[in-house]
Structure formats: C-alpha cells, structure tokens
C-alpha positions in Angstrom: 260.1 86.8 -32.3 261.3 84.3 -34.9 259.6 81.5 -36.0 262.4 79.4 -34.4 262.5 80.7 -31.3 258.8 81.0 -30.8 258.8 77.0 -31.5 261.5 76.8 -28.7 259.5 78.2 -26.1 256.1 76.6 -27.0 254.6 79.6 -28.3 252.8 80.5 -31.5 253.3 83.8 -33.0 250.2 86.3 -33.3 248.2 84.1 -31.6 246.0 84.6 -29.2 245.8 82.8 -25.9 243.2 82.8 -23.0 244.1 83.7 -19.3 241.9 81.4 -17.0 243.7 82.1 -13.6 246.1 84.6 -11.9 248.0 83.6 -8.8 250.7 85.6 -6.7 253.1 83.6 -4.4 255.6 84.4 -2.2 255.3 87.7 -4.2 255.7 86.4 -7.7 252.7 86.7 -10.1 251.8 83.9 -12.4 248.9 83.4 -14.9 247.3 80.1 -16.0 246.9 80.5 -19.8 245.3 78.4 -22.3 246.1 77.5 -26.0 242.7 77.6 -27.4 244.3 74.5 -29.9 244.6 72.8 -26.6 247.7 71.7 -27.6 251.4 73.0 -27.5 252.3 74.9 -24.3 254.9 77.1 -22.7 258.4 75.1 -22.6 260.1 78.5 -20.7 260.6 79.1 -17.1 258.0 77.7 -14.7 256.9 75.2 -17.6 256.2 71.4 -17.1 259.8 71.1 -18.2 261.1 73.3 -15.7 261.0 70.8 -12.6 263.6 72.7 -10.8 261.4 75.8 -10.3 258.5 73.8 -9.0 259.1 73.8 -5.4 256.7 71.8 -3.0 255.0 75.0 -1.7 254.6 76.6 -5.3 252.9 73.3 -6.6 250.4 73.2 -3.6 249.7 77.2 -3.9 248.9 76.6 -7.8 247.6 72.8 -7.7 249.7 72.2 -10.3 252.4 69.0 -10.6 254.6 69.4 -13.6 255.2 65.4 -13.8 251.7 64.9 -14.0 251.4 67.5 -16.8 254.2 66.4 -18.7 251.8 63.1 -19.6 249.2 64.8 -21.5 249.2 68.1 -23.4 245.9 70.3 -23.3 247.6 73.6 -24.1 247.1 75.0 -20.3 250.2 76.1 -18.7 251.4 78.4 -15.9 253.5 81.3 -16.6 255.4 84.1 -15.0 254.4 87.5 -15.4 257.7 88.4 -16.4 257.8 85.9 -19.1 254.5 87.2 -20.3 255.9 91.0 -20.4 259.1 89.7 -22.3 257.1 87.5 -25.0 253.7 88.7 -25.5 252.9 92.2 -27.2 249.5 92.9 -25.4 246.7 91.9 -22.9 243.5 92.5 -23.1 240.7 92.5 -20.4 237.4 91.4 -21.3 234.1 93.2 -20.5 230.4 92.9 -20.8 228.4 95.4 -23.2 225.3 94.1 -22.0 224.4 96.7 -19.5 224.3 99.1 -22.7 221.1 99.6 -23.9 221.9 101.1 -27.5 224.5 99.7 -30.0 225.7 100.4 -33.2 227.9 99.0 -36.0 229.9 100.1 -38.9 232.3 98.6 -41.2 234.8 100.5 -43.4 238.1 100.8 -44.8 240.9 103.2 -44.7 242.7 103.3 -48.2 246.4 103.4 -47.7 247.2 105.3 -50.8 244.7 108.3 -50.1 246.1 111.4 -48.2 249.1 112.0 -46.2 251.2 109.3 -44.5 251.3 111.2 -41.3 247.9 113.4 -40.3 249.9 115.7 -37.9 248.6 118.4 -39.9 245.6 117.3 -42.1 242.9 114.9 -40.8 240.7 115.6 -43.9 241.5 112.1 -45.2 241.0 110.1 -42.3 238.1 108.0 -41.8 235.5 110.0 -39.9 232.1 109.3 -38.3 229.2 111.4 -36.8 227.7 110.2 -33.4 224.3 111.7 -32.6 223.1 111.0 -28.7 220.1 112.0 -26.9 220.6 111.8 -23.5 217.2 112.4 -21.8 218.0 112.5 -18.0 219.7 115.0 -16.3 222.8 112.9 -15.6 225.5 112.3 -18.5 225.2 108.8 -20.3 228.5 106.6 -21.0 229.6 106.0 -24.5 232.0 103.5 -25.7 233.6 103.2 -28.9 235.5 100.2 -29.8 237.7 99.9 -33.2 238.4 96.5 -33.9 241.0 96.2 -36.9 240.6 93.2 -39.1 243.5 90.8 -39.1 244.3 89.8 -42.9 247.8 88.5 -42.5 249.7 86.8 -39.6 252.4 89.1 -39.5 253.7 91.7 -36.7 251.3 94.3 -36.1 252.9 97.7 -37.1 249.8 99.7 -37.2 249.5 101.9 -34.6 246.1 103.6 -34.5 243.7 105.4 -32.4 240.4 107.4 -32.1 240.2 110.9 -31.3 236.9 112.6 -30.7 236.0 116.1 -31.5 232.6 118.1 -30.0 231.0 121.2 -31.4 231.5 120.0 -34.7 228.0 119.3 -35.7 228.9 115.8 -36.7 230.7 117.4 -39.7 234.3 116.3 -41.2 237.3 117.4 -38.9 240.8 119.0 -40.7 242.4 120.5 -38.2 244.0 118.0 -35.2 243.2 121.1 -33.1 242.1 120.2 -29.3 239.7 117.3 -29.3 237.6 116.6 -26.6 238.7 113.1 -26.3 242.2 112.1 -27.4 243.2 108.6 -28.2 246.7 107.3 -27.4 248.4 105.3 -30.4 248.7 101.5 -29.7 249.2 98.8 -32.0 246.7 96.5 -30.7 243.9 95.0 -32.8 241.3 96.6 -30.5 241.1 100.6 -29.4 238.4 101.4 -26.7 237.7 105.1 -26.0 235.0 105.9 -23.1 233.3 109.2 -22.5 230.5 110.7 -20.9 227.8 112.6 -22.9 226.0 115.3 -21.1 222.2 115.7 -20.8 220.4 116.8 -24.2 221.3 116.1 -27.4 225.1 116.2 -28.6 227.0 115.8 -32.0 230.4 114.7 -32.0 233.2 113.8 -34.9 235.1 110.6 -34.7 238.2 110.3 -36.3 240.4 107.6 -37.0 244.0 108.1 -36.9 247.2 106.5 -37.3 250.9 107.3 -36.3 252.2 106.7 -39.6 250.3 105.1 -42.5 251.7 102.3 -44.0 248.6 100.3 -45.6 245.1 100.0 -45.9 243.2 98.9 -42.8 239.8 97.4 -42.9 238.2 97.8 -39.5 234.8 97.8 -37.6 233.5 100.7 -35.2 231.1 99.5 -32.5 229.3 101.9 -30.4 227.8 101.4 -27.0 225.8 103.9 -24.9 223.3 104.1 -22.2 221.2 106.6 -24.5 219.9 106.6 -28.1 222.6 107.1 -30.5 223.2 107.3 -34.2 226.4 106.5 -35.6 227.3 107.2 -39.4 230.3 107.5 -41.6 231.3 111.2 -42.6 231.3 110.9 -46.5 234.0 112.9 -48.4 231.5 115.3 -50.1 233.9 116.5 -53.0 234.3 113.6 -55.7 235.9 115.7 -58.0 239.7 116.9 -57.0 242.7 118.7 -59.0 245.9 118.8 -57.1 248.2 121.6 -58.2 251.9 121.3 -57.6 253.3 124.7 -57.4 256.2 126.8 -55.8 257.1 130.1 -54.1 259.7 131.5 -55.6 262.0 134.7 -55.4 259.8 136.3 -57.4 256.4 134.8 -55.9 257.1 134.1 -52.1 255.3 137.6 -51.3 254.2 136.7 -47.5 251.1 138.0 -45.9 248.8 141.0 -46.7 250.6 143.5 -44.6 253.6 143.0 -47.2 254.1 145.2 -50.1 255.0 142.2 -52.0 251.7 140.2 -51.0 250.5 140.7 -55.1 253.3 138.6 -55.9 251.8 135.7 -54.5 250.7 132.7 -56.7 247.0 133.0 -57.5 244.6 130.8 -60.0 241.5 131.8 -61.1 238.3 129.4 -60.6 235.5 129.2 -62.8 232.1 127.7 -61.0 229.9 127.1 -64.0 226.1 128.4 -64.2 223.6 126.2 -62.2 221.8 124.9 -65.5 224.8 123.1 -66.3 224.9 120.9 -63.0 221.9 119.3 -60.8 224.0 119.6 -57.5 224.4 122.5 -55.2 228.0 123.3 -55.8 230.4 123.4 -52.9 234.2 124.2 -53.0 237.0 123.1 -50.5 240.5 124.3 -51.0 243.5 122.7 -49.1 247.2 124.0 -49.2 250.2 121.6 -48.2 253.3 123.2 -47.5 256.9 122.5 -45.5 255.7 122.1 -42.3 258.2 125.0 -40.9 255.7 127.1 -43.5 253.2 129.1 -42.0 250.5 129.2 -44.6 247.3 130.6 -45.6 244.4 130.6 -48.4 242.1 133.3 -49.4 239.2 133.4 -51.7 237.7 136.4 -53.4 235.3 137.0 -56.2 236.5 138.3 -59.7 239.0 135.7 -61.1 241.4 138.0 -61.6 244.8 139.0 -59.8 244.5 140.8 -56.7 247.1 143.1 -55.2 245.4 143.7 -51.8 242.5 142.5 -49.9 239.8 144.1 -47.4 237.7 142.1 -45.1 234.4 142.6 -47.6 236.3 141.1 -50.4 237.0 138.1 -48.7 234.6 135.0 -49.5 236.3 132.4 -47.6 239.7 132.2 -46.0 241.8 129.2 -43.8 241.9 131.6 -40.7 245.1 132.3 -38.7 248.2 131.4 -40.9 249.1 127.5 -39.7 252.1 125.6 -39.9 252.6 122.8 -42.8 248.5 122.9 -43.7 245.6 124.8 -44.0 242.0 124.6 -45.8 238.9 126.8 -46.5 235.5 125.6 -47.6 232.2 127.0 -49.0 229.5 124.9 -48.8 227.4 126.6 -51.1 229.1 128.7 -54.0 227.5 130.5 -56.8 228.3 130.6 -60.5 231.3 132.7 -61.3 234.7 133.5 -61.4 236.9 133.5 -58.2 240.4 134.1 -57.2 242.6 131.9 -54.9 245.7 133.2 -52.9 248.0 130.9 -51.3 250.7 132.6 -49.2 253.3 132.2 -46.4 253.1 134.7 -43.4 256.8 135.6 -44.0 257.8 136.6 -47.5 260.9 135.1 -49.1 260.4 131.9 -48.2 261.3 129.6 -50.7 259.5 125.9 -51.2 257.3 124.0 -52.7 253.1 123.6 -52.3 250.2 121.4 -53.3 246.9 123.2 -53.8 244.0 120.8 -53.9 240.8 122.1 -55.4 237.8 119.9 -54.4 234.4 120.2 -55.5 231.2 117.8 -56.1 230.9 119.4 -59.6 233.3 119.9 -62.4 235.0 123.2 -62.2 237.9 125.0 -64.1 241.2 126.4 -62.5 243.8 128.0 -64.2 246.8 130.2 -63.1 246.6 133.7 -62.9 250.0 135.3 -64.6 252.0 137.4 -62.5 251.3 141.2 -62.7 253.1 142.3 -66.1 253.7 138.7 -67.1 255.2 138.7 -70.6 255.6 142.7 -70.8 258.6 145.0 -70.7 259.0 146.2 -67.1 260.8 149.5 -65.9 261.7 150.7 -62.4 261.3 154.1 -61.7 262.7 155.6 -58.1 261.9 159.1 -56.9 260.8 161.0 -53.9 258.3 163.6 -53.1 260.1 166.8 -51.5 258.6 169.1 -49.3 257.9 172.7 -50.8 259.1 171.4 -54.3 257.4 168.3 -55.4 255.3 166.9 -52.5 252.1 169.0 -53.8 249.0 166.6 -53.0 245.9 166.2 -55.1 244.4 168.7 -57.3 242.4 170.2 -54.7 245.7 171.8 -53.5 246.3 173.7 -56.7 249.9 172.7 -57.2 249.2 169.0 -58.8 251.2 169.5 -61.8 254.4 170.1 -59.4 254.1 166.6 -58.3 256.7 163.8 -59.5 255.7 163.2 -63.2 257.2 161.4 -66.0 256.8 161.7 -70.0 256.0 158.5 -71.9 256.8 158.4 -75.2 254.9 155.6 -77.5 256.0 154.5 -81.0 253.4 152.2 -81.7 250.3 150.9 -80.4 251.0 149.9 -76.8 249.6 148.5 -73.6 250.6 149.9 -70.8 250.0 149.7 -66.9 251.7 151.3 -63.8 252.0 150.7 -60.4 253.1 153.2 -57.7 254.3 152.0 -54.2 255.2 154.3 -50.8 255.7 151.8 -48.3 258.7 153.3 -47.2 256.8 156.1 -45.7 255.4 155.5 -42.2 252.6 155.6 -42.0 251.8 154.8 -45.4 250.0 157.7 -47.4 246.9 157.5 -49.6 248.3 157.8 -53.2 247.2 157.8 -56.6 248.9 157.5 -60.0 247.3 158.8 -63.3 248.2 159.2 -66.8 247.3 162.2 -69.4 248.0 162.8 -72.9 250.2 165.2 -73.1 248.4 168.8 -74.1 250.4 170.4 -77.1 250.3 174.1 -75.0 249.3 173.1 -71.4 250.7 170.5 -69.2 247.9 167.9 -69.0 245.6 166.9 -71.9 243.1 164.0 -71.5 243.4 161.5 -68.4 243.6 158.1 -69.9 244.2 155.9 -67.0 244.1 156.2 -63.1 244.4 154.0 -60.4 241.1 155.3 -58.9 240.4 157.1 -55.3 243.5 157.8 -53.6 244.5 154.6 -50.9 246.8 153.8 -48.2 247.3 150.0 -49.1 250.8 149.0 -48.4 250.7 147.1 -51.6 250.3 150.6 -53.3 248.2 151.5 -55.9 248.2 150.6 -60.1 246.4 151.8 -63.1 244.4 149.1 -65.4 246.0 147.9 -68.6 245.3 150.5 -71.3 246.0 150.7 -74.9 247.8 153.9 -75.6 248.5 155.2 -79.4 251.4 157.2 -80.8 250.8 160.8 -80.7 253.5 164.2 -81.3 253.3 165.0 -77.7 253.4 161.5 -75.5 252.0 161.3 -72.4 252.5 162.3 -68.6 252.4 159.9 -65.6 251.7 161.9 -62.6 252.6 160.4 -59.1 250.8 162.0 -56.1 249.7 161.9 -52.6 246.3 163.0 -51.3 248.0 165.2 -49.2 250.7 167.8 -49.5 254.0 168.1 -48.0 254.3 164.4 -47.5 257.9 163.6 -48.2 259.6 160.3 -48.7 260.3 157.9 -51.2 258.6 155.8 -54.0 259.0 153.6 -56.7 256.9 153.2 -59.7 256.7 150.5 -62.1 256.0 151.1 -65.7 254.5 147.9 -67.7 254.2 147.7 -71.4 254.0 145.2 -73.9 256.2 147.2 -76.5 259.4 149.1 -75.9 258.7 152.8 -74.8 260.8 155.5 -73.7 260.0 157.0 -70.1 262.0 159.8 -68.7 261.7 162.5 -65.7 259.8 165.6 -66.5 260.5 167.9 -64.1 
C-alpha cells in the first residue's frame, strides 16, 4: 500500500506487529495487536475510532472500551481478521527451538549477477549446503531448517524464495532440479521453514536455496536444528576458472543425436588439460550447456581432441545422460592431462538456435573450436549405388573387389584429400569401406594410399584420414565397397580436397 493509505489506516509499511490475543465473538474473529513502537494504532474497522461497531456485548467480550482507549495511545488495538488478511502480507507463528539438542548457523550471500534468472533447469549456481546427520536411535530424528532473509531496505518484498532438500547426493552440488526429497514452497516471507525426519543411521543431504525469479542479491542466514548430531556446511563452487562459449546450431551444424547420419556435423571443441607438473591441484572439469528450453540437449566428452564422427560406449569418458530440455551438464572430478573432444548436440537434427557452453575447471585449461569436416577445402558429392550382379561385389575376399563402384581421381599438384562414404539409406546399414589406390599403369590397382580402416556399419559412415597425394601420370582410384556382396542400395561419397581436382566414374 502507499504511504498515504497506510497513514490513513494507522499502519506502518513493512513493519512487524505482535499478536497478543485472539478472540472469536459471535462468529467474528478478532486479533489484539501491539505496535512495538507503543504508539500509532489501527484506525480502520473496529478501531477506537469506529465507535458504532463497539456494541455493549463486544466491549464486554473483548474487555475493551474505545472511549478510554482514545485517551491513551499505547499502540495496542483490536482488529478484525478480515482487515488483517486485507492489509498485512503475512502472519508468522512463533515456535520454541529449545527442545532441539543440536544446532548450526551459517550466513551467506546469493549474488544476483551469478547464474540464470530462473533456476528451472540449472541449480548449479544456487547457494547449496551439505547436511550430515547421524541418528543413533532406531527412531527418526526431527530436523528443522530455517532460512532468514536479511532485510536491507524498507520496500515491498518481491523475493519469492524457498529451500529444496535432496537426498542420495553425498552432500555434493546438485545441478538438475529433478525430484527433491523435500520440495519447498515459494513465498515472499523473510523466513522459510522446512521440516523433515532423518532416518536412523548416517545420512547426507544437499540443501538448495531457490528463487522463483532472481532479481537482486540476497543476504541470508541458514539455521539448522535437530534432535541428533548434525553438521552443516556450504557446498563450495569447486571450479574457480570458467569460460563461456556462445555458439549456434545452424543449418550446417544441427546434426542431432548419435543415431543420425549428420551427428558428425555438431559443434565440437578441443580441450587441452596441461601436464600435472604445470599445476599443483588435482584437475577437475565441469561442462554445462544452456539452450532454448524447447531443445533436448546433450554433452559428450571423448579423448583425442579431434573431430569425431561417431562414438561407441567405450569411447565416452563423460556424458550428460539422457537428453534434457534447456540444460545439461557433465563432470569429471578427476581428469588426466591430454587432449579431449566435447560434442554438443540436440536430440532432433535441424534445430536452429543459440547455446552457451560453459567450460569450468580448478586449473587453467585451453579450449578451441574444432573446424567442421572438410573446412576450408573443396567439396564434391558423389551419388551412386551398389547393384546386385553388377557392382555390389563386396570385400576382396569375394574375388571381384575391382568391380565395386570406383572413381578415377586426377591430381594436378600436391593435394590433401579425404573421402567420406555413407550408406544410411540402406536398412540395416551395411558394413562399408572406402579405399584410395594409386592407379597401376597396366593393372587396375597399385599401392594403397589411404583407407577408412575395418569395415563398419555406423550410420555416419566411414572416412579416410587426410592424405597428401602428389601428381602422377595415371591418377588414383577410389573404391567404395560393402563387406558382404549383393547388398544393393544407394550411397553418398564426399570428396574433400585443398586443391581443385578432377574426379569421374571409372565404371
């Protein structure tokens, strides 16, 4: 309410009043209230000014005479409960903490500029506390937690805050909201109380302070009471060095999940962890990905520091788990020195939008974007098919390897070349291989110069490594083969080169 309205009603904005009595008279509820200033009292309904409301029976029941009260303003007044609900923001019921044998108090600050405005997806930046409790008896022990906001200015309280309690966390930091063991209710009260019973034995919980919508920094005190021994400690932000990378999934890089042939196009980064002699601490790594809430997203960390096209379970060092909307994270508490690759993907391909990748560690690390496959190179796409009885001849073991689809490659100068083969339109995806040979002057194949390696059936296809080819008189032959013969279907081959080349069907 405005200052003028409050003054007219005899109230003080953002003020605390004491309730000293409660009565019900003829079905109507009343509270006797005291202004701690011992002056300035209620001037609305049933105040000392509202003489018409004070009947003989009411004065007798409440032992109150408005005419006498008018002579002495001691700050004490009667007010009907309807007016209390209209003009007061909250009512607090006192309770006695004396029965609790164990107590803990912590003071903290929640910086308004750190973390997202709303913590619907990411709790990682919220103040968090570990609660360790040992209940020696066979019966559960009561635990009460009270968060008290420090009131810094006399203005309307618009901070809706609460406490969530998570179990089975080992007292460690929580990032995903998930399903808390005890979920608090958001209120704009300066005091938030959460109560629960801890089971017999030793338990560890993570207590998370949460705001409905963060608007400013908050100073607060967290108190814990229990009937069993407890220890309360703030969960530190372990990773003091943080880099935020703003990126985008575009038409070229929105590759989707690992079951999609375009997964290899997703944004990827190289992370270099320095050798142990360069730092004293045990290195840890935290990766967080923020994206539009409609995007189901995922993070994956593998060794190598090079662009990956496909991954198997044994390759994964850390991942964010199932795809989650809006936010995901993965963490390695201990990571060895070396180079690593991070892949950020959406579940569905072709989702265009911005994201923020946060790379955090307790040591200084180096992060750089990995160029897309064939970046800066000439690109030629070759479409063809394996035809039963004609070009679906399988691997060399079947004796007709040279009759597989093949392309003649002419090099005019020293050129770096790479070839990717995909057969994802065939179901199930066959095991395939692409190999580059020197063309023999009298025979079909000369020396092998590059290969994709063992035949494999990953949906992203197979690719040779980048190989430097020199000009020769006969050129080179690219052979595209399935492992088994008579597997018919379409394929796509992509030829990358750092110099212009000529390529033609050789069959």
